[in-house]
N, CA, C and O atoms as a DFTB+ gen file, in Angstrom:
408 C
 N C O
     1  1      50.044    -214.450    -149.401
     2  2      51.180    -213.874    -148.709
     3  2      52.416    -214.714    -148.986
     4  3      52.375    -215.936    -148.845
     5  1      53.494    -214.091    -149.370
     6  2      54.746    -214.776    -149.664
     7  2      55.723    -214.504    -148.534
     8  3      55.934    -213.353    -148.152
     9  1      56.315    -215.555    -148.003
    10  2      57.319    -215.412    -146.965
    11  2      58.639    -215.899    -147.512
    12  3      58.722    -217.010    -148.036
    13  1      59.664    -215.093    -147.399
    14  2      60.990    -215.476    -147.857
    15  2      61.942    -215.437    -146.684
    16  3      61.935    -214.496    -145.891
    17  1      62.759    -216.462    -146.580
    18  2      63.725    -216.560    -145.503
    19  2      65.068    -216.847    -146.123
    20  3      65.197    -217.783    -146.912
    21  1      66.064    -216.070    -145.788
    22  2      67.417    -216.309    -146.286
    23  2      68.312    -216.631    -145.110
    24  3      68.249    -215.991    -144.060
    25  1      69.135    -217.620    -145.303
    26  2      70.087    -218.020    -144.289
    27  2      71.446    -218.071    -144.943
    28  3      71.645    -218.805    -145.912
    29  1      72.361    -217.317    -144.437
    30  2      73.717    -217.366    -144.947
    31  2      74.627    -217.807    -143.818
    32  3      74.706    -217.156    -142.776
    33  1      75.300    -218.899    -144.030
    34  2      76.186    -219.447    -143.000
    35  2      77.628    -219.388    -143.479
    36  3      78.405    -220.312    -143.239
    37  1      77.984    -218.305    -144.154
    38  2      79.314    -218.184    -144.718
    39  2      79.623    -219.361    -145.641
    40  3      80.769    -219.796    -145.747
    41  1      78.606    -219.858    -146.292
    42  2      78.785    -220.945    -147.236
    43  2      78.722    -220.383    -148.649
    44  3      78.451    -219.198    -148.847
    45  1      78.967    -221.223    -149.604
    46  2      78.962    -220.776    -150.984
    47  2      77.566    -220.367    -151.446
    48  3      77.424    -219.419    -152.219
    49  1      76.535    -221.074    -150.980
    50  2      75.175    -220.784    -151.408
    51  2      74.285    -220.523    -150.206
    52  3      74.325    -221.281    -149.236
    53  1      73.484    -219.468    -150.249
    54  2      72.514    -219.245    -149.165
    55  2      71.314    -220.165    -149.358
    56  3      71.050    -220.625    -150.469
    57  1      70.601    -220.426    -148.294
    58  2      69.350    -221.171    -148.366
    59  2      68.227    -220.159    -148.525
    60  3      68.174    -219.164    -147.801
    61  1      67.345    -220.407    -149.453
    62  2      66.199    -219.530    -149.661
    63  2      64.948    -220.401    -149.665
    64  3      64.871    -221.395    -150.387
    65  1      63.985    -220.018    -148.862
    66  2      62.743    -220.765    -148.776
    67  2      61.596    -219.809    -149.053
    68  3      61.538    -218.723    -148.476
    69  1      60.700    -220.195    -149.915
    70  2      59.537    -219.364    -150.214
    71  2      58.280    -220.216    -150.113
    72  3      58.218    -221.319    -150.656
    73  1      57.296    -219.699    -149.422
    74  2      56.012    -220.378    -149.262
    75  2      54.913    -219.360    -149.537
    76  3      54.980    -218.220    -149.075
    77  1      53.912    -219.773    -150.283
    78  2      52.760    -218.900    -150.444
    79  2      51.518    -219.633    -149.942
    80  3      51.517    -220.857    -149.811
    81  1      50.477    -218.882    -149.668
    82  2      49.258    -219.456    -149.093
    83  2      48.651    -220.533    -149.978
    84  3      48.106    -221.513    -149.472
    85  1      48.735    -220.367    -151.277
    86  2      48.165    -221.348    -152.189
    87  2      48.900    -222.682    -152.058
    88  3      48.273    -223.740    -152.061
    89  1      50.210    -222.633    -151.945
    90  2      50.992    -223.863    -151.785
    91  2      50.613    -224.588    -150.508
    92  3      50.581    -225.819    -150.477
    93  1      50.327    -223.840    -149.457
    94  2      49.988    -224.447    -148.172
    95  2      48.608    -225.079    -148.168
    96  3      48.351    -225.988    -147.379
    97  1      47.725    -224.625    -149.022
    98  2      46.364    -225.156    -149.025
    99  2      46.157    -226.265    -150.053
   100  3      45.064    -226.828    -150.133
   101  1      47.151    -226.582    -150.818
   102  2      47.063    -227.625    -151.835
   103  2      46.949    -228.996    -151.163
   104  3      47.840    -229.373    -150.403
   105  1      45.871    -229.758    -151.425
   106  2      45.691    -231.061    -150.780
   107  2      46.721    -232.100    -151.218
   108  3      46.836    -233.154    -150.593
   109  1      47.466    -231.818    -152.275
   110  2      48.508    -232.736    -152.726
   111  2      49.837    -232.504    -152.014
   112  3      50.841    -233.133    -152.349
   113  1      49.844    -231.614    -151.047
   114  2      51.066    -231.309    -150.294
   115  2      50.908    -231.782    -148.853
   116  3      49.845    -231.651    -148.248
   117  1      51.978    -232.325    -148.332
   118  2      52.052    -232.717    -146.929
   119  2      52.928    -231.673    -146.234
   120  3      54.094    -231.503    -146.590
   121  1      52.372    -230.986    -145.256
   122  2      53.068    -229.885    -144.587
   123  2      53.579    -230.362    -143.228
   124  3      52.827    -230.926    -142.432
   125  1      54.859    -230.129    -142.976
   126  2      55.467    -230.422    -141.680
   127  2      55.955    -229.089    -141.121
   128  3      56.811    -228.442    -141.724
   129  1      55.423    -228.677    -139.982
   130  2      55.840    -227.427    -139.339
   131  2      56.731    -227.749    -138.151
   132  3      56.284    -228.306    -137.149
   133  1      57.990    -227.389    -138.283
   134  2      58.950    -227.619    -137.211
   135  2      58.828    -226.448    -136.240
   136  3      59.073    -225.305    -136.626
   137  1      58.450    -226.713    -134.974
   138  2      58.195    -225.629    -134.019
   139  2      59.475    -224.913    -133.563
   140  3      60.595    -225.348    -133.831
   141  1      59.257    -223.818    -132.876
   142  2      60.364    -223.021    -132.320
   143  2      61.023    -223.738    -131.147
   144  3      60.472    -224.664    -130.552
   145  1      62.218    -223.269    -130.849
   146  2      62.950    -223.612    -129.621
   147  2      63.364    -225.069    -129.505
   148  3      63.379    -225.617    -128.402
   149  1      63.695    -225.698    -130.603
   150  2      64.254    -227.049    -130.531
   151  2      65.746    -226.904    -130.274
   152  3      66.484    -226.373    -131.104
   153  1      66.177    -227.380    -129.121
   154  2      67.556    -227.163    -128.690
   155  2      68.424    -228.419    -128.708
   156  3      69.649    -228.323    -128.622
   157  1      67.801    -229.602    -128.819
   158  2      68.599    -230.836    -128.814
   159  2      68.275    -231.681    -130.042
   160  3      67.194    -231.577    -130.622
   161  1      69.225    -232.507    -130.415
   162  2      69.038    -233.409    -131.542
   163  2      67.893    -234.378    -131.236
   164  3      67.089    -234.687    -132.116
   165  1      67.819    -234.852    -130.006
   166  2      66.747    -235.768    -129.611
   167  2      65.372    -235.132    -129.817
   168  3      64.460    -235.776    -130.334
   169  1      65.224    -233.872    -129.413
   170  2      63.950    -233.159    -129.624
   171  2      63.603    -233.092    -131.109
   172  3      62.459    -233.330    -131.497
   173  1      64.587    -232.770    -131.926
   174  2      64.346    -232.646    -133.365
   175  2      63.910    -233.982    -133.959
   176  3      62.962    -234.031    -134.743
   177  1      64.591    -235.061    -133.594
   178  2      64.207    -236.382    -134.092
   179  2      62.790    -236.740    -133.653
   180  3      62.020    -237.295    -134.436
   181  1      62.449    -236.428    -132.421
   182  2      61.096    -236.725    -131.927
   183  2      60.027    -235.917    -132.664
   184  3      58.933    -236.418    -132.921
   185  1      60.342    -234.682    -133.000
   186  2      59.410    -233.849    -133.766
   187  2      59.165    -234.466    -135.142
   188  3      58.021    -234.565    -135.585
   189  1      60.224    -234.876    -135.809
   190  2      60.059    -235.495    -137.121
   191  2      59.321    -236.827    -137.021
   192  3      58.506    -237.156    -137.882
   193  1      59.605    -237.579    -135.983
   194  2      58.902    -238.849    -135.779
   195  2      57.394    -238.624    -135.706
   196  3      56.612    -239.358    -136.311
   197  1      57.006    -237.609    -134.964
   198  2      55.581    -237.332    -134.771
   199  2      54.969    -236.561    -135.944
   200  3      53.995    -237.023    -136.539
   201  1      55.523    -235.400    -136.283
   202  2      54.894    -234.506    -137.255
   203  2      55.087    -234.936    -138.704
   204  3      54.207    -234.723    -139.538
   205  1      56.230    -235.538    -139.007
   206  2      56.464    -236.019    -140.369
   207  2      56.045    -237.476    -140.503
   208  3      56.193    -238.099    -141.554
   209  1      55.516    -237.995    -139.398
   210  2      55.009    -239.370    -139.376
   211  2      56.067    -240.388    -139.782
   212  3      55.779    -241.364    -140.474
   213  1      57.318    -240.137    -139.333
   214  2      58.368    -241.102    -139.625
   215  2      57.948    -242.461    -139.072
   216  3      57.242    -242.521    -138.065
   217  1      58.367    -243.549    -139.710
   218  2      57.980    -244.889    -139.257
   219  2      58.480    -245.176    -137.831
   220  3      59.474    -244.601    -137.388
   221  1      57.791    -246.057    -137.134
   222  2      58.166    -246.400    -135.757
   223  2      59.569    -246.986    -135.650
   224  3      60.186    -246.909    -134.588
   225  1      60.074    -247.561    -136.713
   226  2      61.425    -248.132    -136.689
   227  2      62.513    -247.083    -136.935
   228  3      63.697    -247.417    -136.984
   229  1      62.115    -245.819    -137.088
   230  2      63.072    -244.726    -137.307
   231  2      64.143    -244.748    -136.224
   232  3      63.827    -244.760    -135.035
   233  1      65.402    -244.755    -136.630
   234  2      66.525    -244.926    -135.712
   235  2      66.964    -243.689    -134.940
   236  3      67.857    -243.783    -134.098
   237  1      66.364    -242.539    -135.202
   238  2      66.692    -241.291    -134.504
   239  2      68.193    -240.978    -134.542
   240  3      68.807    -240.665    -133.522
   241  1      68.756    -241.070    -135.739
   242  2      70.146    -240.651    -135.965
   243  2      70.182    -240.005    -137.351
   244  3      69.213    -240.100    -138.105
   245  1      71.288    -239.351    -137.685
   246  2      71.335    -238.583    -138.930
   247  2      71.217    -239.463    -140.164
   248  3      70.603    -239.046    -141.146
   249  1      71.787    -240.682    -140.150
   250  2      71.664    -241.569    -141.311
   251  2      70.206    -241.973    -141.533
   252  3      69.713    -241.951    -142.661
   253  1      69.527    -242.341    -140.456
   254  2      68.104    -242.711    -140.554
   255  2      67.268    -241.505    -140.976
   256  3      66.312    -241.649    -141.738
   257  1      67.620    -240.325    -140.488
   258  2      66.923    -239.090    -140.851
   259  2      67.001    -238.863    -142.361
   260  3      65.987    -238.602    -143.009
   261  1      68.197    -238.962    -142.908
   262  2      68.379    -238.791    -144.350
   263  2      67.587    -239.842    -145.123
   264  3      66.947    -239.523    -146.125
   265  1      67.625    -241.082    -144.670
   266  2      66.867    -242.143    -145.336
   267  2      65.377    -241.806    -145.380
   268  3      64.732    -241.967    -146.416
   269  1      64.838    -241.343    -144.265
   270  2      63.406    -241.012    -144.220
   271  2      63.073    -239.816    -145.111
   272  3      62.043    -239.816    -145.785
   273  1      63.924    -238.811    -145.118
   274  2      63.667    -237.643    -145.964
   275  2      63.730    -237.989    -147.448
   276  3      63.112    -237.310    -148.269
   277  1      64.463    -239.024    -147.795
   278  2      64.571    -239.425    -149.196
   279  2      63.489    -240.415    -149.607
   280  3      63.417    -240.797    -150.775
   281  1      62.654    -240.833    -148.676
   282  2      61.671    -241.871    -148.960
   283  2      60.243    -241.321    -148.879
   284  3      59.616    -241.114    -149.918
   285  1      59.726    -241.085    -147.707
   286  2      58.358    -240.606    -147.465
   287  2      57.299    -241.476    -148.137
   288  3      56.229    -240.976    -148.485
   289  1      57.571    -242.760    -148.327
   290  2      56.599    -243.645    -148.980
   291  2      55.340    -243.853    -148.142
   292  3      54.320    -244.295    -148.671
   293  1      55.390    -243.548    -146.865
   294  2      54.242    -243.704    -145.972
   295  2      53.276    -242.519    -146.054
   296  3      52.213    -242.545    -145.433
   297  1      53.634    -241.498    -146.805
   298  2      52.799    -240.307    -146.978
   299  2      52.119    -240.393    -148.346
   300  3      52.782    -240.651    -149.351
   301  1      50.812    -240.180    -148.390
   302  2      50.096    -240.301    -149.667
   303  2      50.345    -239.113    -150.595
   304  3      50.306    -239.275    -151.815
   305  1      50.600    -237.928    -150.049
   306  2      50.859    -236.758    -150.883
   307  2      52.239    -236.904    -151.538
   308  3      53.152    -237.514    -150.980
   309  1      52.356    -236.344    -152.699
   310  2      53.617    -236.473    -153.422
   311  2      54.490    -235.221    -153.333
   312  3      55.610    -235.213    -153.842
   313  1      53.990    -234.171    -152.695
   314  2      54.779    -232.956    -152.478
   315  2      54.834    -232.698    -150.979
   316  3      53.805    -232.694    -150.303
   317  1      56.028    -232.486    -150.471
   318  2      56.221    -232.311    -149.031
   319  2      56.894    -230.968    -148.790
   320  3      57.894    -230.634    -149.425
   321  1      56.332    -230.209    -147.866
   322  2      56.900    -228.916    -147.487
   323  2      57.257    -228.977    -146.008
   324  3      56.427    -229.340    -145.175
   325  1      58.487    -228.622    -145.693
   326  2      58.934    -228.552    -144.305
   327  2      59.153    -227.080    -143.978
   328  3      59.973    -226.405    -144.601
   329  1      58.407    -226.600    -142.993
   330  2      58.465    -225.195    -142.587
   331  2      59.083    -225.124    -141.202
   332  3      58.687    -225.858    -140.297
   333  1      60.040    -224.249    -141.044
   334  2      60.684    -224.043    -139.749
   335  2      60.212    -222.725    -139.146
   336  3      60.262    -221.682    -139.798
   337  1      59.762    -222.778    -137.918
   338  2      59.350    -221.568    -137.204
   339  2      60.570    -220.763    -136.750
   340  3      60.486    -219.546    -136.588
   341  1      61.673    -221.426    -136.549
   342  2      62.976    -220.807    -136.311
   343  2      64.036    -221.835    -136.681
   344  3      63.715    -222.866    -137.272
   345  1      65.282    -221.573    -136.345
   346  2      66.358    -222.488    -136.711
   347  2      66.649    -223.451    -135.562
   348  3      67.207    -223.046    -134.542
   349  1      66.276    -224.723    -135.719
   350  2      66.539    -225.683    -134.645
   351  2      68.029    -225.948    -134.516
   352  3      68.781    -225.861    -135.487
   353  1      68.435    -226.270    -133.312
   354  2      69.817    -226.648    -133.004
   355  2      70.822    -225.536    -133.246
   356  3      72.020    -225.798    -133.353
   357  1      70.353    -224.299    -133.334
   358  2      71.260    -223.203    -133.680
   359  2      72.333    -222.962    -132.618
   360  3      73.355    -222.334    -132.895
   361  1      72.104    -223.456    -131.418
   362  2      73.111    -223.293    -130.363
   363  2      74.156    -224.402    -130.373
   364  3      75.149    -224.319    -129.651
   365  1      73.949    -225.426    -131.173
   366  2      74.891    -226.547    -131.270
   367  2      75.438    -226.540    -132.696
   368  3      74.879    -227.186    -133.582
   369  1      76.509    -225.822    -132.911
   370  2      77.005    -225.516    -134.250
   371  2      77.192    -226.748    -135.123
   372  3      76.719    -226.764    -136.260
   373  1      77.864    -227.778    -134.627
   374  2      78.131    -228.940    -135.476
   375  2      76.850    -229.697    -135.835
   376  3      76.717    -230.173    -136.963
   377  1      75.911    -229.816    -134.903
   378  2      74.649    -230.505    -135.179
   379  2      73.776    -229.670    -136.117
   380  3      73.121    -230.212    -137.007
   381  1      73.767    -228.364    -135.917
   382  2      73.022    -227.466    -136.802
   383  2      73.546    -227.599    -138.227
   384  3      72.760    -227.700    -139.169
   385  1      74.843    -227.600    -138.390
   386  2      75.459    -227.723    -139.713
   387  2      75.073    -229.058    -140.361
   388  3      74.758    -229.105    -141.550
   389  1      75.098    -230.133    -139.580
   390  2      74.707    -231.439    -140.113
   391  2      73.259    -231.413    -140.569
   392  3      72.938    -231.879    -141.663
   393  1      72.395    -230.876    -139.742
   394  2      70.962    -230.795    -140.077
   395  2      70.748    -230.004    -141.373
   396  3      70.034    -230.464    -142.264
   397  1      71.345    -228.851    -141.480
   398  2      71.183    -228.013    -142.667
   399  2      71.763    -228.705    -143.905
   400  3      71.193    -228.612    -144.992
   401  1      72.864    -229.378    -143.743
   402  2      73.451    -230.091    -144.890
   403  2      72.557    -231.216    -145.381
   404  3      72.462    -231.456    -146.584
   405  1      71.900    -231.909    -144.456
   406  2      70.979    -232.974    -144.862
   407  2      69.788    -232.360    -145.552
   408  3      68.884    -233.078    -145.978
């Protein structure tokens, strides 16, 4: 099953995400599922800390978030998939924009 999600935020390029069942079952992939209804930046950071196994020293701010997303050295798999059940922080426009840009 292929799932496609398009997000257009009046930007130059839309975001397109595609996942198929085979990609999800590959043991060389680390899957992070971001749950629905994340309304605060603190909630989002805590989700990544737990589900993406961010290190305990993770600073829970956007700079530290970007650093962790660019590293993932603590994960043995070399392919990482982040799946969103919905759009976190969608009610906080500036934070949502920052998250999507990262």
